C-alpha positions in Angstrom: 0.0 0.0 0.0 2.9 2.3 0.8 6.4 2.1 -0.6 8.9 4.8 0.4 12.6 4.6 -0.6 15.4 6.9 0.4 13.1 9.7 1.6 15.0 12.8 2.7 13.9 16.1 4.1 15.7 19.1 5.4 14.7 22.5 6.8 17.6 24.9 6.2 20.7 23.3 7.8 18.6 20.8 9.7 18.4 17.4 8.0 15.2 15.8 9.5 14.9 12.7 7.4 18.1 11.0 6.3 17.0 8.4 3.8 13.9 6.6 5.2 12.8 3.3 3.7 9.3 2.0 4.6 6.9 -0.6 3.2 3.4 -1.0 4.5 1.1 -3.8 3.3 -2.6 -3.4 2.6 -4.6 -3.9 5.8 -1.6 -3.5 8.0 -1.5 -1.4 11.2 2.0 0.1 11.7 3.0 2.3 14.7 5.9 4.7 14.6 7.5 5.7 17.9 10.6 7.7 18.9 11.7 10.7 20.8 10.5 14.2 19.9 12.5 15.5 17.0 13.2 12.1 15.6 11.3 12.9 12.4 8.1 11.0 12.9 5.6 13.8 12.1 7.7 15.0 9.1 7.7 11.5 7.8 3.9 11.2 8.2 3.3 14.5 6.5 5.4 13.3 3.5 3.5 10.0 3.4 0.3 12.1 3.4 1.6 14.3 0.6 1.2 17.4 2.8 4.9 18.0 2.4 7.2 17.1 -0.5 10.4 15.2 0.2 13.7 16.6 -1.0 14.8 13.2 -2.3 13.6 9.6 -2.6 10.5 8.1 -4.0 7.0 7.4 -2.6 4.2 5.3 -4.1 0.8 4.8 -2.5 -1.6 2.1 -3.8 0.6 1.7 -6.9 0.7 5.5 -7.7 4.1 7.2 -7.8 2.9 10.4 -6.0 6.3 12.2 -6.2 5.6 12.7 -9.9 2.2 14.4 -9.5 1.6 18.1 -10.0 0.0 20.1 -7.2 -3.6 19.9 -8.5 -3.4 16.1 -9.2 -1.7 15.6 -5.8 -4.5 17.4 -4.0 -7.1 15.3 -5.7 -5.1 12.1 -4.9 -4.8 13.1 -1.3 -8.5 13.8 -0.9 -9.4 10.4 -2.5 -6.8 8.1 -1.2 -5.6 9.4 2.2 -7.5 9.9 5.5 -6.0 11.9 8.3 -6.6 11.8 12.1 -4.7 14.3 14.2 -4.2 14.8 17.9 -6.4 17.9 17.7 -9.4 16.8 15.7 -9.4 19.9 13.4 -13.2 19.8 13.1 -14.7 23.0 11.6 -16.4 24.6 14.6 -19.2 26.3 12.6 -20.4 23.0 11.0 -22.3 20.1 12.6 -20.8 16.6 13.1 -22.5 15.3 9.9 -21.3 18.3 7.9 -17.8 17.8 9.1 -17.9 14.1 8.1 -19.1 15.0 4.6 -16.4 17.6 4.0 -14.1 15.3 1.9 -17.1 14.5 -0.4 -18.0 18.2 -0.7 -14.4 19.1 -1.5 -14.6 16.5 -4.3 -17.6 18.3 -5.8 -20.4 16.0 -4.6 -23.7 17.4 -3.2 -24.7 17.3 0.4 -27.7 15.1 -0.5 -25.4 12.7 -2.2 -22.9 12.7 0.7 -25.4 12.4 3.6 -26.1 8.6 3.5 -22.3 7.8 3.6 -21.8 10.2 6.5 -24.7 8.7 8.5 -23.4 5.2 7.8 -20.0 6.1 9.3 -21.4 8.0 12.2 -23.6 5.0 13.0 -20.6 2.6 12.7 -18.7 4.8 15.1 -21.6 5.1 17.6 -22.1 8.9 17.2 -25.1 9.1 14.9 -27.4 10.5 17.6 -25.0 13.5 17.8 -25.0 14.2 14.1 -26.6 17.7 14.4 -24.3 18.8 17.2 -21.4 21.2 16.6 -17.9 20.2 17.9 -18.2 22.4 21.0 -21.3 20.3 22.0 -19.4 17.0 21.8 -17.1 15.3 24.2 -13.4 14.9 23.3 -14.0 11.2 22.5 -17.0 12.0 20.3 -15.1 14.7 18.5 -12.3 12.3 17.7 -14.8 9.7 16.5 -16.3 12.3 14.1 -12.8 13.0 12.9 -12.2 9.3 12.2 -15.5 9.1 10.3 -14.4 12.1 8.2 -11.0 10.4 7.5 -12.9 7.3 6.3 -15.5 9.1 4.2 -13.8 8.6 0.8 -12.9 5.0 1.6 -9.2 5.9 1.6 -6.3 3.6 0.7 -4.6 4.5 4.0 -5.4 6.4 7.2 -2.5 8.3 8.7 -2.9 9.2 12.4 -0.6 11.6 14.3 -0.9 11.2 18.1 -4.6 10.3 17.7 -5.2 9.7 21.4 -2.8 12.3 22.7 -5.6 14.6 23.7 -8.0 12.0 25.2 -8.3 10.6 28.7 -7.3 7.0 29.2 -10.8 5.5 28.8 -11.5 7.3 25.5 -7.9 6.6 24.3 -8.5 2.8 24.8 -11.8 3.1 22.9 -10.1 4.9 20.0 -7.3 2.4 19.9 -9.7 -0.6 19.7 -11.7 1.3 17.0 -8.7 1.3 14.7 -8.3 -2.5 14.9 -12.1 -3.0 14.6 -12.0 -0.9 11.4 -9.1 -2.9 10.1 -11.0 -6.1 10.7 -14.3 -4.9 9.2 -12.9 -2.8 6.3 -9.4 -4.1 5.7 -8.3 -0.5 6.4 -4.5 0.3 6.5 -3.2 2.5 9.3 0.1 4.2 9.9 0.0 5.7 13.4 2.6 8.0 15.0 2.2 7.8 18.8 3.9 8.2 22.2 1.3 5.8 23.6 3.2 2.6 24.2 0.0 0.5 24.6 -1.2 1.6 21.2 2.2 1.1 19.7 2.4 -2.5 21.0 -1.0 -3.4 19.7 0.1 -2.7 16.1 1.3 -5.4 13.7 4.7 -3.7 13.6 6.2 -1.1 15.9 8.9 1.0 14.1 11.3 3.2 16.0 12.6 6.4 14.5 15.9 7.9 15.7 17.9 10.7 14.2 15.9 10.8 11.0 15.9 7.1 10.1 13.9 4.0 11.1 
């Protein structure tokens, strides 16, 4: 599902990634751990095509994304990659269901067309009764479940998660962790998760450690 070879990234004089090689199979859950500054988030942003690497190659679901122009890359990202962040990044002025529909709306589909898929995901994640609530009316755990539903909306090839439970209490964190593995079992979903949570890291199929810009 993901094939990265020799990925490099520097910011000015600071070389953050020093030739990272990474392969992730379809349906695999991979965790990436390491000290702050090891390059984990930078690597995740490059895998998610939010940043461009300075060197190396990256293919996702058979597509060599390093060769895509900006417009094609944006369309690819919206269709093939779901994101879950530590801070859910829900849009405060929109309801839960509207937030979940956002990837479909960005792709040019109508709200009427997007609503059934959004309701299906909210039901699957046990937050459908809260669909008309805005983010400030939801608990932290509910907000993160809505964010996961949004990430899954376009049936992405891979979901990338950056400290997804870092802002949750331990009970909600456990629920979220189990949810990822339930989704893998039900949907065959692929996950790459950057985390400081050792419990989540150990649950993954593989636990990769980053240090000094390499795995």
